[in-house]
N, C-alpha and C positions, 0 to 999 in steps of 0.2 A: 653285288652279283656273286653267285656261288659257281665255281668251276668244278666239274666232275671229270676226272681222268680215268679212263679205262684202257689198260694195255690188253691187246688181243692178239692171238696167233691161231689162225685156222679155227675160229669159233663160229663161223657163219651159220652152221646148221642149227645151233642152239641159241644164237644170239637174239633172235626175234622175241623169244619169251622174256629174256632179260631186259631187252630194250623197252618193250611195252611196259614192264613193271616199273623200271626206273623213271621213265618219262612221266608216267602217271604220278609218281611221287614228286618229281621235280616241279611239274606244272602246278601243283597244289601247295607249294611252299608259300608261306605268307611273308610279304615284305621283301622277297628276293626274286630277281630274275636268275637265269642259269645259262650255262653253256655246257654241253656234254661232248667231251673230246674223246673220240676213239683213236687210240694210237696203235696202228697196225704194224706189228713187228715182222714184216715180210711174209704175210700169209700167202698161201698158194691156192686157196679156195676162192669162192666168189664173194669174199668179204667186201671188196670195194663196190661191187654192184649193189649189194645189199644196203650198205650205209649211204651210198650216193643217192639212192631213192629216198631215204629218210631225210637227207640234207635238202633235197629239192622241195620237200614238203614243210621243212622246219629248219631254218638257217641257224638255229641254236645248236643243231646237231653238227658237229665238226669231225673231220676225218684227217688224221695225221698219218701219212704213209712213210714208213722208213724204207730205205732203198734195198735192204735185205734184212735177214734175221740177226739182230744185234743182241738179243736176250732181253728178258723181261725187265731187268733192272734199268737197262739203258732206255728201253721203250718208256718206262715210267718216268724217267728223268726228262725225256723229250716232251712228254705230255705236260709235266709240271712247268717246264720252261715256256710252253706255248699257252699256258693258262693266263687268264686276265682277271680272275675273280678276287674278291676280298678274302675269300677262303677257298682252299682247294681240297676236294675230297677225292681220294683214290681208292679204287676197289677193283677186284677181278670181274671179268665179264662171263664167268662160267656158272654164275648163279649161287656160288657157295657163300658169298658175302650177302647177307640179307639187306636188300635195298630199303626195306620199311624202317630201318634204324637210322636212315639219313637225317630225319628231323631231330632225333636224339643227339646226333653228332653236332648239329647246328646249335641246339639249345645249350649244349656244353660249352660251345665256342662263345655264344652270346653271354654266358655266365662268366667268361674271362679266361678260359683255357685257350692257349695258343696252339696246342697240339692235343688232339683227341684220338686215342688209340683204341682200336678194336681188339679185344682179347678173346681168342677162341677157347671156349671151355669144352667143346665137344665137336666131333666131326663125323657125320654119317658116312659110312663106307671107308673110313680111314683104316689102312692095313696095320698089321702088328709092327712091320718094319718102320713105318713112319712114326707110330706112337713111341716106340722104344728109341728111335733115332732122335726124335724131338726132345724127349726128356733127357737123353744123354747129352745132346748138344748144349742145352741150357745149363745143365749141371756143370759141365766142364767149363763152358765159357764164363759163367758167373764165378766159378772158383778161381779162374786164372786171370780175370781182368778186374779193373776198377770200375769199368762201365757195366752196369748190371742190366740184363735184359729180362723182362717179365715173361715167364713161360706162357706160350700161347699168343704172344703179341704178333699181329699180322700187318700186312700192308694196307689193310682196310683202316684208313685213318684220315683225319682232317687236319690241315695245317693252315694257320693264318698266313696272310700275304707277307708278313714280316719274316716268318720262318721260311716261306718260299724263297724270298730274296736272299736270305742267308744260305739256304741250301744250294742255290744256284752258283754261289761263290766257291763251293767245294769242287775241286778239279780232278780228283782221282778217277781212274777209268774202271778198275775192278771194284765196283761199288755195291754196297748193300744199303738200299734206300732206307729201310727202317732203322738200321744201325746209325746211319749218318744223321737222320732226323733226331734220334735219341741223343747223339753226341752234341747236337746243337743246344739241347736244354729247353728252356722256356717252361712256363706253367702248363701242366697237362692234366687231362682227365681220361678216364677209362670207361669203355662200354663193353660189357661182356656179351657174347652171342654164341649160339650153337650153329655151326656151319652146316648148311644143307648139302645134299648130294649134288653133284654136277648136273646141270640141265642136259648136257649131251656129251658123249665121248669120254675120253680118259685124259687125265692130267698130262700136260706136256713136260712137266718137271718129273723126270724119272730119277732112278737112284743115283745115276752118275751126276746129273745136274744138281741134285740136292746135296750130294757130297761136295761138289765144287763150290756151291753156295756157302756151305758151312766152312770149308777151307778158306774161302775169301773173307768170311767174317772174321776168322781168327787173324789172318794176315793183315787185313785193312784196319781192324779196330783195336788190335793189341799186339805189342811186340813180345809178349810173354813166351810164345813158342820158341823164339830165338834163344831165350835164356835157359831152356830146359836142359840142354846138354851141358851148359856151363854149370848149372846146379848139380847135375849128375857127376860131372868131373870133380867138383869140390868134394862131394861125398866120397867118391871112389878114392881120390887122393888122400883124404883124411883117414879112411879106414885102412888103406894099404900102408900108410906111413906109420900109424899106430901099430899095426900088425907087424910091420917090418922091424920097428924098434923093439917090440916085445920079443920077437924071435931072435933078434941079434943079441939081446941081453940074456935070454934064457939059454940059447944054444952056444954062443961064443963066450960071453963073459962068465956065465954061471955053469957052463959045461953040462947043459941039459938036465937040471935036477928034477924036472917034472916028466922026463922021458917022452917028450914030444916026438923026438926022432925025425925032425925035419930034414929032408933030403936037399941036395943041391938044386934039384928040379923044382921043388916047392918054393925055395928061396928065390929062384929065378922067376917063378910065376908071380910072386909077390912084387918083385922088381918091375915086371912087365905091367902088372896091374897098376902100380904107382905111375909108370910112364903114360899108360892110357889115361889115367886121371888127369895128369898134367896136360895132355893133348886136348882133352875135353874142356878143361878149365880155360885153356888158351882160346878154344873156339867160343867159349862164353864171353871172354874179353872182346874178341872180335865181333861178337854179336852185339855188344854194346855200341860199338861204332856203327855197325850196319843199321841198328835201330835208330841211331842219331841221324844217319843219312836219310833213312826212310821218312823220319819225322820232318826233316827239312824239305825234302822233295815233294811231299804232299801239298805244301803251300796252303795249309789251312790257316784261317785267321787266328791271331794270338788270343783274342777274346771276342765275345759277342755281347752287345748291350741291348737289353730289353728296354727300349725307350718308353714304352707305354707304362712301365712300372717304375721308371726313374722320375726324379723331380729336379727341375732346373737345368736339365741337360738337353741341349738341342741335338737333333739327329743330323748327322753328316753323311756325306756320300760313302765314307768308309769308317767303320768303327775300330779297325785294327791297324 
């Protein structure tokens, strides 16, 4: 069985077009039954009435109602947890993720990929802000972290039930689903697509939410931002120390042979710069401890075993 998880929030007006398209694809899948789970992230429109009608006519259509708006990432996690399929496909319900590619995702999975990632190569109606912001985010993230994200990677992806089970062991609350799935590893494949325009309305992810999502990505997936001020402190300390020694020798010991004419205020400024560097370096050391605490409190497993690719190793309840 294939599970399809669709997080939605106030999408009722345009959901009918998406629903008809995806059901047509799913019912024609060869060798697989399906379940289609709509995970409602606290919608205030008539989403419930719309989906409940579909459920009465087709029990493969399921509806997961969250008690309030918890955010897309948490809604997606709830849908993944409720899924029962051998593979879980997740995609948005606004029509931008082309549902006709679902058979391609399944074929890549059948060929051995445990994770199949949809890579967006274009987006109709995407504004300049999102284009620049996306490129900037991937550039900065990949330059600062060991975990590399492929530009254009989306939440449109398929994961094997093995990956699903490992994903559900991760306990952090401010989560980035695609980042956590990438952290898990496993053999993967990629499918490129051109995102269509939204079926209806405007994206609920505004600039503020996108910025928060990017910030959470840095905080949850890498400790590097903690170290930035430490690195800056070391640089400032080193430069001010060299400058201070140079000025001391030139001004005091050699009696200013190069006529630099450093005043007492300038020397005081160098001293202050040196002390600022010491403070920033101290913050860097403190950041090392904070990073260690953060790593320990996440509670992530020490390792994950891909049993399907291992030989002579029996699967246990816990691999870590």
